[in-house]
C-alpha positions as a printed NumPy array, in Angstrom:
array([[ 24.054,  -1.129,   4.644],
       [ 20.995,  -0.035,   2.642],
       [ 18.081,   1.328,   4.616],
       [ 15.262,   0.994,   2.086],
       [ 14.145,  -1.48 ,  -0.52 ],
       [ 15.062,  -0.947,  -4.153],
       [ 12.755,   1.588,  -5.734],
       [ 10.756,   0.606,  -8.772],
       [ 12.554,   1.37 , -12.019],
       [ 11.251,   2.376, -15.432],
       [ 11.588,  -1.289, -16.469],
       [  9.002,  -2.156, -13.854],
       [  6.444,   0.362, -15.163],
       [  4.757,  -2.036, -17.553],
       [  4.522,  -4.756, -14.929],
       [  3.147,  -2.434, -12.253],
       [  0.843,  -0.384, -14.524],
       [ -2.253,  -2.409, -13.62 ],
       [ -1.458,  -2.698,  -9.912],
       [ -3.346,  -0.366,  -7.571],
       [ -1.509,   2.276,  -5.574],
       [ -2.701,   0.637,  -2.362],
       [ -1.198,  -2.711,  -3.392],
       [  2.091,  -1.015,  -4.35 ],
       [  2.2  ,   0.73 ,  -0.966],
       [  1.793,  -2.604,   0.831],
       [  4.479,  -4.299,  -1.267],
       [  6.904,  -1.422,  -0.662],
       [  6.257,  -1.571,   3.078],
       [  6.667,  -5.353,   3.232],
       [  9.951,  -5.179,   1.293],
       [ 11.527,  -2.532,   3.493],
       [ 15.056,  -3.477,   4.476],
       [ 14.517,  -1.846,   7.867],
       [ 12.577,  -4.345,  10.003],
       [ 11.04 ,  -1.661,  12.217],
       [  9.46 ,  -0.054,   9.131],
       [  7.798,  -3.269,   7.95 ],
       [  4.178,  -3.743,   8.971],
       [  3.314,  -6.574,  11.314],
       [  1.06 ,  -9.32 ,   9.963],
       [ -1.869,  -7.712,  11.765],
       [ -1.09 ,  -4.299,  10.242],
       [ -0.629,  -5.776,   6.774],
       [ -3.976,  -7.555,   6.975],
       [ -5.65 ,  -4.233,   7.789],
       [ -4.169,  -2.317,   4.855],
       [ -6.584,  -0.552,   2.53 ],
       [ -5.814,  -2.809,  -0.435],
       [ -6.834,  -5.951,   1.455],
       [ -9.856,  -4.463,   3.183],
       [-11.288,  -2.191,   0.485],
       [-14.347,  -3.856,  -0.964],
       [-13.425,  -7.237,   0.458],
       [-16.334,  -8.905,   2.226],
       [-15.48 , -10.58 ,   5.492],
       [-16.325, -14.254,   5.592],
       [-15.787, -16.794,   8.347],
       [-12.965, -18.397,   6.362],
       [-11.206, -15.067,   5.68 ],
       [-11.429, -14.182,   9.378],
       [ -9.985, -17.588,  10.329],
       [ -7.149, -17.254,   7.825],
       [ -6.39 , -13.748,   9.053],
       [ -6.187, -14.938,  12.65 ],
       [ -3.892, -17.815,  11.684],
       [ -1.575, -15.449,   9.828],
       [ -1.337, -13.148,  12.839],
       [ -0.638, -16.036,  15.223]])
């Protein structure tokens, strides 16, 4: 049984070239085949990619709480 998600291949380079490293880190973590290594919804919502430069608004806070629940 595999323990990690498939790594990105050279074919994926063009697709992922414009994606930030923080976003790639989150995607890799969310796609882990080992459940204990995947972030919880709360942890995912606090990742640098989602929080960096993102202003908090009442609606974003409400959506975040609903996702965690």
